[in-house]
LOLOKOL-610320 format. One line per field, with one value per residue (C-alpha): chain; x, y, z; residue number from 1. Coordinates in steps of 0.02 Angstrom, whole numbers, plus 50000, padded with zeros to 5 digits. Each point is the difference from the previous one (the first is absolute). Layout:
N
c <- (A  ...)
px <- (X  ...)
py <- (Y  ...)
pz <- (Z  ...)
k <- (NUM  ...)
***
This chain:
714
c <- (A  A  A  A  A  A  A  A  A  A  A  A  A  A  A  A  A  A  A  A  A  A  A  A  A  A  A  A  A  A  A  A  A  A  A  A  A  A  A  A  A  A  A  A  A  A  A  A  A  A  A  A  A  A  A  A  A  A  A  A  A  A  A  A  A  A  A  A  A  A  A  A  A  A  A  A  A  A  A  A  A  A  A  A  A  A  A  A  A  A  A  A  A  A  A  A  A  A  A  A  A  A  A  A  A  A  A  A  A  A  A  A  A  A  A  A  A  A  A  A  A  A  A  A  A  A  A  A  A  A  A  A  A  A  A  A  A  A  A  A  A  A  A  A  A  A  A  A  A  A  A  A  A  A  A  A  A  A  A  A  A  A  A  A  A  A  A  A  A  A  A  A  A  A  A  A  A  A  A  A  A  A  A  A  A  A  A  A  A  A  A  A  A  A  A  A  A  A  A  A  A  A  A  A  A  A  A  A  A  A  A  A  A  A  A  A  A  A  A  A  A  A  A  A  A  A  A  A  A  A  A  A  A  A  A  A  A  A  A  A  A  A  A  A  A  A  A  A  A  A  A  A  A  A  A  A  A  A  A  A  A  A  A  A  A  A  A  A  A  A  A  A  A  A  A  A  A  A  A  A  A  A  A  A  A  A  A  A  A  A  A  A  A  A  A  A  A  A  A  A  A  A  A  A  A  A  A  A  A  A  A  A  A  A  A  A  A  A  A  A  A  A  A  A  A  A  A  A  A  A  A  A  A  A  A  A  A  A  A  A  A  A  A  A  A  A  A  A  A  A  A  A  A  A  A  A  A  A  A  A  A  A  A  A  A  A  A  A  A  A  A  A  A  A  A  A  A  A  A  A  A  A  A  A  A  A  A  A  A  A  A  A  A  A  A  A  A  A  A  A  A  A  A  A  A  A  A  A  A  A  A  A  A  A  A  A  A  A  A  A  A  A  A  A  A  A  A  A  A  A  A  A  A  A  A  A  A  A  A  A  A  A  A  A  A  A  A  A  A  A  A  A  A  A  A  A  A  A  A  A  A  A  A  A  A  A  A  A  A  A  A  A  A  A  A  A  A  A  A  A  A  A  A  A  A  A  A  A  A  A  A  A  A  A  A  A  A  A  A  A  A  A  A  A  A  A  A  A  A  A  A  A  A  A  A  A  A  A  A  A  A  A  A  A  A  A  A  A  A  A  A  A  A  A  A  A  A  A  A  A  A  A  A  A  A  A  A  A  A  A  A  A  A  A  A  A  A  A  A  A  A  A  A  A  A  A  A  A  A  A  A  A  A  A  A  A  A  A  A  A  A  A  A  A  A  A  A  A  A  A  A  A  A  A  A  A  A  A  A  A  A  A  A  A  A  A  A  A  A  A  A  A  A  A  A  A  A  A  A  A  A  A  A  A  A  A  A  A  A  A  A  A  A  A  A  A  A  A  A  A  A  A  A  A  A  A  A  A  A  A  A  A  A  A  A  A  A  A  A  A  A  A  A  A  A  A  A  A  A  A  A  A  A  A  A  A  A  A  A  A  A  A  A  A  A  A  A  A  A  A  A  A  A  A  A  A  A  A  A  A  A  A  A  A  A  A  A  A  A  A  A  A  A  A)
px <- (53676  49985  49871  50017  49972  49963  50105  49916  50021  49870  49866  50043  49973  49856  49931  50043  49918  49843  50004  50029  49841  49915  50044  49981  49815  49949  50077  49920  49824  50029  50043  49834  49891  50090  49959  49817  49948  49939  49886  49961  50044  49931  50101  50093  50067  50008  49955  50023  49853  49974  49984  50092  50029  50114  49907  49991  49881  49993  49922  49970  49997  49918  49882  50031  50005  50053  50152  50145  50125  50109  49956  50160  49946  49828  49975  50190  49943  50132  49988  50077  50176  49960  50009  49860  49950  50003  49865  49954  49817  49879  49821  49879  49854  49880  50100  50053  50190  50072  50171  50099  50192  50127  50150  50107  49990  50115  49891  50100  49874  50007  50183  50039  49837  49856  50001  50001  49861  49873  50020  49969  49850  49940  49996  49951  49843  49928  49963  49862  49929  49944  50095  49852  49981  50066  50128  50038  50137  49918  49817  50030  50180  50076  50161  50175  50048  50130  50002  49838  50076  50073  49829  49890  50137  50017  49783  50004  50121  49902  49830  50031  50136  49858  49869  50096  50021  49834  49926  50116  49954  49817  49967  49938  49953  50123  49989  50096  49879  49918  49820  49888  49903  49829  49853  49948  49816  49965  50055  49852  49961  49855  50044  49958  50089  50102  50069  50050  50088  50100  50062  50056  49867  49950  50126  49975  50086  49949  50048  49970  50008  50133  50101  49963  50030  50187  50026  49979  50122  50141  49889  49922  49835  50052  49921  49837  49970  49837  49938  49897  50051  50172  49923  49847  49997  50056  49966  49980  50022  49975  50087  49956  50041  49819  50047  50038  49844  50031  50002  49881  49841  50004  50015  49884  49895  49981  49895  50094  50154  49958  49940  50171  50113  49884  50042  50176  50108  50151  50147  49884  49991  49881  50053  49870  50034  49891  50018  49926  50064  50016  50115  49931  50107  49901  49969  49908  50135  49951  49823  50079  50159  49953  50156  49997  50142  50019  50047  50120  50045  50171  50092  50187  50061  49820  49875  49814  49865  49812  49880  49818  49990  50088  49873  49864  49913  49950  49807  50036  50105  49945  50096  49978  50094  50055  49998  49902  50100  49958  50095  49995  50079  50066  50140  50039  50202  50005  50098  50120  50083  50061  49939  50065  49878  50138  50111  49991  49924  49947  49860  50053  49905  50039  49967  50003  50002  49984  50129  49940  49889  50095  50115  49986  50099  49965  50037  49991  49947  50010  49885  50108  49923  50059  49867  50001  50083  49865  49898  50138  50096  50176  50094  50189  50095  50044  50177  50071  50012  50189  50025  50046  49851  49900  50120  49966  49824  49996  50107  49899  49986  50182  50044  49868  50083  50160  49977  49927  50153  50123  49879  50023  50183  50022  49905  50132  50147  49919  49948  50139  50063  49815  50006  50170  49940  49862  50085  49851  49899  50159  50062  49814  49984  50172  49967  49846  50071  50120  49863  49915  50166  50019  49832  49921  50140  50101  49906  49836  50060  50166  50078  50173  50120  50145  50169  49942  49892  50145  50098  49840  49984  50173  50000  49839  50083  50150  49870  49827  49916  49808  49892  49883  50118  50014  49806  49953  50000  49923  50051  50193  49982  49911  50133  50140  49938  49979  50165  50055  49932  50048  50192  49979  49928  50059  50108  50015  49944  49818  49997  50119  49908  49819  49961  50126  49892  50174  50068  49823  50013  50172  49947  49850  50101  50131  49872  49925  50175  50025  49850  50046  50171  50101  50192  50037  50178  50043  50167  50125  49976  50176  49954  49823  50032  50116  49874  49886  50103  49950  49829  50076  50132  49846  49887  50156  50027  49823  49998  50170  49922  49849  50103  50027  49845  49844  49938  50160  49985  49825  50071  50131  49888  49943  50113  49834  49890  49834  49941  49996  49935  49878  49959  49993  49940  50142  49952  50162  50132  50095  50155  49922  49870  50159  50085  49854  49936  50183  50010  49850  50060  50156  49897  49946  50162  50073  49872  49972  50179  49955  49934  50156  50122  49941  49853  50038  49820  50065  50163  49907  49884  50143  50074  49875  49945  50153  49896  49863  49943  49949  50112  49849  50093  50063  50135  50074  50138  50135  49924  49959  50155  50103  49999  49803  49990  49830  49906  50167  49990  49805  50016  49934  50083  50156  49976  50078  50183  50071  50050  49796  49976  49855  50053  49844  50070  49968  49864  49836  49886  49937  49988  50064  50135  49887  49895  50157  50029  49839  49996  50051  50027  50138  50088  50127  49972  49812  50022  50092  49884  49857  50101  50012  49811  49986  50120  49948  49802  50081  50075  49847  49892  50096  50020  49825  49946  50093  49905  49978  49950  49916  50057  50021  50135  50129  49949  49971  49987  49869  49953  50021  50177  50073  50077  50179  50093  50029  50151  50050  49960  50050)
py <- (50841  49795  49938  49900  49815  49864  49849  49877  49863  50096  49999  49820  49949  50082  49913  49832  50017  50068  49849  49878  50092  49972  49816  49978  50056  49912  49847  50021  50019  49845  49890  50076  49936  49829  49992  50040  49881  49881  50101  50123  49896  50141  50137  50110  50153  50062  50175  50072  50060  50135  49947  49986  49808  49967  49881  49993  50006  49856  50025  49916  50140  50140  49868  50013  49807  50032  50046  49908  50038  49934  49967  50048  50180  49990  49870  49941  49867  49929  49810  49858  50038  50179  50064  50027  49904  50098  49952  50069  50021  50033  50051  50023  50127  49904  49986  49830  49911  49967  49978  49956  49963  49980  50127  49958  49945  49927  49873  49867  49871  50044  49994  49821  49883  50036  50009  50187  49937  49981  50156  50061  49898  50058  50191  49953  49930  50178  50022  50056  50040  50184  50122  50017  49810  49943  49863  49868  49867  49850  50055  50093  49965  49833  50017  49936  49879  50073  50182  50064  50164  50036  49947  50132  50132  49970  50003  50138  50098  49958  50066  50145  50062  49975  50072  50147  50034  49961  50118  50148  49964  49995  49820  49971  50104  50045  49887  50121  50157  50067  49938  50151  50061  49927  50116  49972  49986  49980  50188  50121  50158  50123  50164  50154  50085  50120  49858  49895  50144  50040  49830  49991  49851  50134  50107  50168  50074  50186  50091  50188  50084  50086  49847  49926  50138  50009  49812  50044  50155  49987  49888  50047  50010  50111  50141  49903  50002  50018  50167  49935  50075  49920  49976  49886  49823  49904  49832  49933  49826  49866  49837  49842  49798  49919  49832  50045  50006  50150  50092  49893  49992  50161  50074  49886  49937  49808  49929  50087  49957  49814  50003  50072  49878  49844  50064  50021  49834  49930  50131  50141  50181  50137  50189  50143  50160  50158  50177  50178  50143  50062  49844  49848  49834  49890  50121  49937  49905  49830  49993  49993  49897  49910  50049  50143  50104  50125  49892  49866  49894  49951  49898  49970  49974  49949  50119  49953  50080  49977  49957  50010  49828  50052  50142  50010  50156  50051  50040  50086  49995  49926  50099  50175  50150  49963  50151  50018  49908  50009  49835  49839  49864  49822  49909  49828  49950  49829  49831  50037  50153  49889  50171  50001  50096  50019  50091  50184  50043  50133  50073  50115  50136  50053  50173  50034  50163  50039  50110  49993  49900  49850  50018  49983  50020  49861  50037  49847  50035  49862  49964  49899  49866  49875  49895  50028  49848  49961  49941  49878  49849  49989  49851  49967  49968  49824  49939  49873  49856  49932  49832  49921  50056  49896  49857  49998  50006  49859  49890  50025  49798  49981  50150  49925  49837  50046  50121  49868  49881  50142  50029  49807  50017  50152  49912  49854  50112  50095  49835  49884  49970  49920  49901  49937  49934  49897  49930  49900  50161  50089  49850  49994  50161  50044  49873  50087  50160  49950  49913  50175  50079  49884  49983  50169  50116  49906  49923  50080  50191  49987  50113  49922  50134  50006  50081  50106  50082  50062  50056  50096  50097  50034  50070  50087  50095  50045  50068  50057  49928  49959  49904  49953  49869  49922  50013  49917  49829  50012  49803  50059  50166  49930  49850  50117  50115  49864  49931  50173  49980  49830  50048  50143  49898  49827  49975  49927  49828  50045  50022  49856  49886  50027  50109  49960  49885  49910  49981  49922  49870  49942  50007  49883  49893  49968  49965  49881  49921  49983  49915  49877  49983  50054  50028  50179  50077  50132  50118  50007  50154  50085  49976  50046  50164  50057  49952  50111  50141  49930  50092  50158  50001  49959  50154  50097  49961  50013  50183  50033  49947  50100  50169  49956  49937  49959  49880  49909  49971  49947  49867  49956  49987  49839  49916  50000  49865  50105  50039  49827  49913  50135  50132  49887  49847  49882  50049  50052  49933  49847  50087  50104  49855  49869  50156  50008  49847  49958  50117  49925  49814  50059  50047  49845  49950  50167  50116  50162  49984  50151  50102  49985  50024  50087  50094  50184  50060  49910  50094  50162  49990  49949  50166  50106  49876  50037  50150  49880  50066  49829  49836  49877  49845  49925  49919  49920  50105  49890  49843  50025  49940  49969  49850  49979  49983  49942  50179  50010  49831  50008  50176  49960  50139  50003  50163  49960  50007  49861  50131  50004  50162  50027  50093  50109  50041  49821  49954  49951  50028  49813  50012  49801  50054  50075  49842  49922  50133  49977  49798  49934  49829  50045  50176  49966  50146  49971  49806  50063  50111  49870  49878  50128  50022  49824  49959  50154  49930  49834  50081  50108  49853  49898  50159  50052  50203  50060  50114  49946  50057  49941  49857  50128  50086  49879  49939  49801  49982  49899  50060  50161  50074  50122  50163  49986  50159  49991  50010  50185  50016  50135)
pz <- (48157  50047  50084  50155  49976  50125  49981  49895  50147  50101  49847  49991  50181  49990  49843  50091  50155  49920  49902  50148  50090  49861  49955  50184  50015  49828  50072  50176  49917  49884  50151  50086  49854  49997  50190  49982  49849  50116  50070  49843  49858  49872  50079  49870  50124  50174  50081  50158  50104  50127  50186  50157  49960  49840  49878  49822  49872  49883  49811  49846  49887  50063  50111  50174  50066  50196  50114  50039  50159  50109  50192  50056  49956  50082  50137  50074  50114  50113  49981  50089  49975  50041  49824  49862  49879  49831  49867  49835  49989  49875  50011  49861  49994  50099  50148  49964  50018  49843  50044  50155  49964  50148  49968  50151  50191  50125  50079  50087  49985  49808  49997  50055  50027  49888  49813  49926  49886  50134  50044  49825  49995  50149  49954  49822  50088  50039  49823  49956  50178  50031  50092  50129  50036  50164  49959  50147  50001  50022  49930  49837  49988  50037  50128  49972  50145  50096  49899  50104  50025  49852  49905  50100  49985  49822  49985  50098  49898  49844  50064  50093  49871  49840  50123  50020  49806  49955  50121  49944  49814  50048  49956  50173  50153  50118  50143  50109  49970  50144  50012  49963  50167  50046  50026  50184  49973  50193  50011  50005  50070  49956  49949  49928  49837  50118  50098  49831  49934  50162  50022  49824  49939  49867  49919  49912  49853  49989  49838  49955  49828  50065  50031  49849  49893  50094  49940  49825  50023  49863  49879  49848  50101  50101  49899  50007  50181  50099  50010  50152  50181  50057  50158  49952  50007  49840  50072  50194  49978  50147  49989  50105  49996  50018  50057  50175  50094  50102  49826  49871  50133  50074  49818  49924  50124  50055  49858  49859  50059  50038  49809  49948  50095  49921  49831  50019  49950  50116  49986  49943  50080  49992  50014  50031  49901  50037  49936  49981  49904  49826  49924  49989  50040  49889  49840  49868  49897  50084  49930  49823  50028  50164  50086  50139  49928  50136  50147  50028  50164  50029  50136  49972  49832  49947  49911  50007  49878  50010  49873  50020  50044  50168  50034  50110  50042  50200  49985  50171  50181  50145  50112  50083  49981  49819  49882  49854  49863  49812  49976  50099  49917  50045  49896  49999  50002  49929  50057  49862  50067  50163  50110  50170  50109  50142  49886  49957  49819  49917  49887  49842  49939  49823  49955  49810  49943  49788  49935  49822  49883  50022  50129  50185  50154  50146  50188  50140  50182  50121  50151  50115  50106  50157  50073  50193  50078  50109  49850  49937  50065  49937  49964  50037  49831  49970  50042  49886  50118  50027  49932  50172  50073  49874  50025  50178  49995  49859  50113  50165  50021  49996  50102  50158  49984  50014  50129  50108  49966  50057  50154  50038  49972  50101  50145  49990  50009  50159  50093  49936  50180  50027  49852  50010  50182  49888  49843  49959  49962  49923  49887  49902  50006  49916  49842  49975  50010  49877  49884  49991  49958  49848  49930  50032  50021  49867  49872  50032  50033  49909  50131  50011  50060  49897  50004  49841  50108  50105  49858  49937  50146  50037  49811  50036  50154  49887  49869  49994  50137  49972  50133  49856  49899  50187  50042  49848  50058  50172  50047  49978  50083  50147  50025  49985  50123  50114  49965  50049  50160  50065  49916  50144  50144  49967  49842  49840  50050  50013  49809  49961  50113  49964  49885  49844  49875  49935  50177  50056  49852  50065  50177  49971  49879  50129  50148  49877  49954  50189  50024  49882  50051  49876  50065  50038  49950  50106  49949  50135  50104  49952  49804  50036  50058  49876  49859  50078  49913  49833  50009  50032  49871  49876  50072  49982  49816  49950  50084  49893  49832  50057  50009  49807  49933  50122  49877  49982  50180  49993  49881  50125  50111  49939  50124  50110  49951  50049  49829  49945  50165  50041  49878  49843  50102  49928  49811  49921  49893  50052  50067  50123  50051  50030  50116  50095  50020  50034  50147  50068  49997  50096  50145  50018  50053  50070  50076  49893  49943  49856  50158  50087  49877  49832  50024  49979  50079  50158  49994  49952  50148  50135  49966  50072  50113  50112  50061  50078  50176  50087  50024  50058  49973  50183  50042  50158  50066  50033  49924  49831  49890  50138  50006  49924  49820  49975  49920  49890  49940  49973  49930  49829  49903  50135  50051  50169  50036  50105  50140  50012  49915  49877  49858  49967  49804  49960  50112  49918  50169  49983  50197  50011  50119  50111  50001  50060  50126  50098  49978  50162  49932  49872  50051  50139  50101  50014  50021  50153  50046  49996  50093  50144  49988  50016  50146  50097  49971  50078  50148  50046  49978  50152  50104  49992  50021  49852  49898  49831  49828  49845  49884  49856  50097  49910  49826  50020  50180  50059  50167  50104  50024  50124  49925  49954  49943  49798  49894  49943  49809  49875)
k <- (1  2  3  4  5  6  7  8  9  10  11  12  13  14  15  16  17  18  19  20  21  22  23  24  25  26  27  28  29  30  31  32  33  34  35  36  37  38  39  40  41  42  43  44  45  46  47  48  49  50  51  52  53  54  55  56  57  58  59  60  61  62  63  64  65  66  67  68  69  70  71  72  73  74  75  76  77  78  79  80  81  82  83  84  85  86  87  88  89  90  91  92  93  94  95  96  97  98  99  100  101  102  103  104  105  106  107  108  109  110  111  112  113  114  115  116  117  118  119  120  121  122  123  124  125  126  127  128  129  130  131  132  133  134  135  136  137  138  139  140  141  142  143  144  145  146  147  148  149  150  151  152  153  154  155  156  157  158  159  160  161  162  163  164  165  166  167  168  169  170  171  172  173  174  175  176  177  178  179  180  181  182  183  184  185  186  187  188  189  190  191  192  193  194  195  196  197  198  199  200  201  202  203  204  205  206  207  208  209  210  211  212  213  214  215  216  217  218  219  220  221  222  223  224  225  226  227  228  229  230  231  232  233  234  235  236  237  238  239  240  241  242  243  244  245  246  247  248  249  250  251  252  253  254  255  256  257  258  259  260  261  262  263  264  265  266  267  268  269  270  271  272  273  274  275  276  277  278  279  280  281  282  283  284  285  286  287  288  289  290  291  292  293  294  295  296  297  298  299  300  301  302  303  304  305  306  307  308  309  310  311  312  313  314  315  316  317  318  319  320  321  322  323  324  325  326  327  328  329  330  331  332  333  334  335  336  337  338  339  340  341  342  343  344  345  346  347  348  349  350  351  352  353  354  355  356  357  358  359  360  361  362  363  364  365  366  367  368  369  370  371  372  373  374  375  376  377  378  379  380  381  382  383  384  385  386  387  388  389  390  391  392  393  394  395  396  397  398  399  400  401  402  403  404  405  406  407  408  409  410  411  412  413  414  415  416  417  418  419  420  421  422  423  424  425  426  427  428  429  430  431  432  433  434  435  436  437  438  439  440  441  442  443  444  445  446  447  448  449  450  451  452  453  454  455  456  457  458  459  460  461  462  463  464  465  466  467  468  469  470  471  472  473  474  475  476  477  478  479  480  481  482  483  484  485  486  487  488  489  490  491  492  493  494  495  496  497  498  499  500  501  502  503  504  505  506  507  508  509  510  511  512  513  514  515  516  517  518  519  520  521  522  523  524  525  526  527  528  529  530  531  532  533  534  535  536  537  538  539  540  541  542  543  544  545  546  547  548  549  550  551  552  553  554  555  556  557  558  559  560  561  562  563  564  565  566  567  568  569  570  571  572  573  574  575  576  577  578  579  580  581  582  583  584  585  586  587  588  589  590  591  592  593  594  595  596  597  598  599  600  601  602  603  604  605  606  607  608  609  610  611  612  613  614  615  616  617  618  619  620  621  622  623  624  625  626  627  628  629  630  631  632  633  634  635  636  637  638  639  640  641  642  643  644  645  646  647  648  649  650  651  652  653  654  655  656  657  658  659  660  661  662  663  664  665  666  667  668  669  670  671  672  673  674  675  676  677  678  679  680  681  682  683  684  685  686  687  688  689  690  691  692  693  694  695  696  697  698  699  700  701  702  703  704  705  706  707  708  709  710  711  712  713  714)
***
C-alpha cells in the first residue's frame, strides 16, 4: 500500500518562508549592530532583556556593555507636529548616555527651515551626560533658535526613556518608586504588654509540638516526631518593630531606646524578637558561623539574613505585664535591604529535623507583621511630571508678560469707544502694542501663529487628539486660546490687527512710509474684493494637500513668511529671505498686501469668525457710504464697502474708522451735529434763560451748549 505524500510545492514553500524569516532576522540584527557602533564600537552581538520596557543588551563577546532602545517604544512624547521624535538611545552600565541617534521625526521647523544637522548635533550634545541629570535647554544644552519646542521634547524623550530603562535594569534607583514610610517619632503612648499585643504593636507566633509534627507529616522526618505532648508549647515567639517609639520606648525604656536609635545609621531599622518554649530561634549555629540560620526576615522579594554583628541582647524588658521570656534579642536590618517600615513584612522561623546521619528536613513558619497606621506617615507615589507642566513652569516670565499684554488688549477692546474719542491716546497706544507684538511675542517668544497650527489641530481631531501636544508651547497655547475667544466676540480682526507679529511688521513699516510721504497704491475696490478670494484658495489647497501628507502641506505652508521673518529672525537661505523682505517692502506702498490677499491663516480665522457675537464698530445710518466715503477711503486694509458696510471678515480692527466716526471735524454727520449745537448756543445766548449744558456735550465746542436730539445710530 503506497503512502500518501504531500505535494513537493508545499515543502518548498515552507523552506523558502523559513529561510526568508532567518535572513530577515539576521539582517535586522546586522542593521542594529551597525546602528549602535557610534555608542558601542566594540559591540559584537545584541540580546533581549526582560522587563516592561523593550530594550536590548549590548555585548562584546560575553561582556555586557550596556543597553540600547528606541524611544518610541518607551516614551513617545508628542512634539510640535503632534507626533513623537523617535530616537535610538544607548546607555552604559554606569547610566551614562553613549548614543542619541535620530531615527525619524515630522517637525515642520526642521522639514523646511533649520538644517537637519543642527538637530543631530543637539542630540549628540546629550552624550555623555548621566541619565539622572536634570538637563535644561539654555543651561546644560544650547538651544536651537526657532525650534525651542522641538529641542525641549527631544531632550525629555531621551532622558525620560533612558531613566526608565536604567531603573528597570537596576542601574539607578527607580525615580517613580514610592518613598518608604516615615516613622512618626512624635507618636508615643505609655502602654503595658497586654495593650501592645492587643493593638498589633507586638505580634505573636505560637507553635505547639503537635503543629510542628503535622508540618513534617509526609516527609522523611515524620518518623522522628517529637515525643512531647502535642498541646505543649514548641515555641511562643513575639515580634515587634522597635524604631516606633510606642514599641521601643515601652519595651526597652527611655535610656536603652535612645542608645539604640543613636547607634542606628540612616536607613537602618531594629526589630525585637522574643520567645519562650522548647525551641530556640537563635540556636547555636551563629556562634560558629556568625549567621543566624533559624530566622530570616523578608519583605516583598527581599530576603534578609542576620549576622552576629546585627545582633544585640535585651538584658531586661522595661514594660509591665510581660511574660517570662527566655530569649530577648534585637536584630538590625541594614540600609542595603531597602526596608520600608510601612509595608508588611515577616519573620521566617526555620525548624530543622534530622532524618539520618547526614540528611535533614526543614519546615518554615512565618510570623507576619504590619505596623499600626498611627506609627508611620505614608507618602504618595511620585508621578512622572508631564513635560508641558515643566515647560510652563520654566517659562513663567514669558507667560506673565504675555498675560499682561493680553489684559491690555482686552481693555482696549472693551473700552474702544472711549479710546476712539481720544485719538491722541489711542494712536501711541496702538503703535506701542504693535512694537510689543513684533519684539516680545514674535522675536523673543517665537509665538507666531501659523496655518500649520490649524492643519495640525484639524488632523489631531481626525486622529488621536492629545492636549499635551498643544500644551507643550505655553505661549502658543495661550495665544490660540485668546484668539479663539476674540473670534467669538469680535472676529478675526483682533488677531490680525494686533497680535500677528508679521502683520505688525507690515503695519509699522507702512506707518513709517506714510510719515515719509511714500506714495500709496490702492487696488480698485472691484478688483480688491475679488483678490480676497486668493487666500481662501490657498487655504483650501493646503488643506487638500494635508489630507494626503501633512508633512508636504507644511512644506507648501512656506507661502507664509512667518518662519523666515519671525521664527528664524531672517536667518535663512536667500530665497526665503528675498520672499519675506519683498512682502515687507510691498507693505510700504500697499498696506498689508500679504494679509489682504495671500495669508491662509487669516482665511482660516475668518471662517469661524462668522459666528462672532458682537458688532461694536459703529456706523451712521443713512450717511456712511451714501454719500460719505471718508472711512472707506481711509481704511488701510480697504475692509469698508462703498455702501458703508464693514466687512468683518477682512477688518483688522485698527479702530481708525471709529476715530473718524467720533470726530466732529471730519465726519459729516458729526460736523452737522456740532454745527447744530453751536447754532443753538448762539441762539440761547441772545434769548437768555435757556437751559445750558457743559461744553463737552459736543467735542470741539468752546461754549456751553443747549441739548439737541442726536442722530440715530446702528
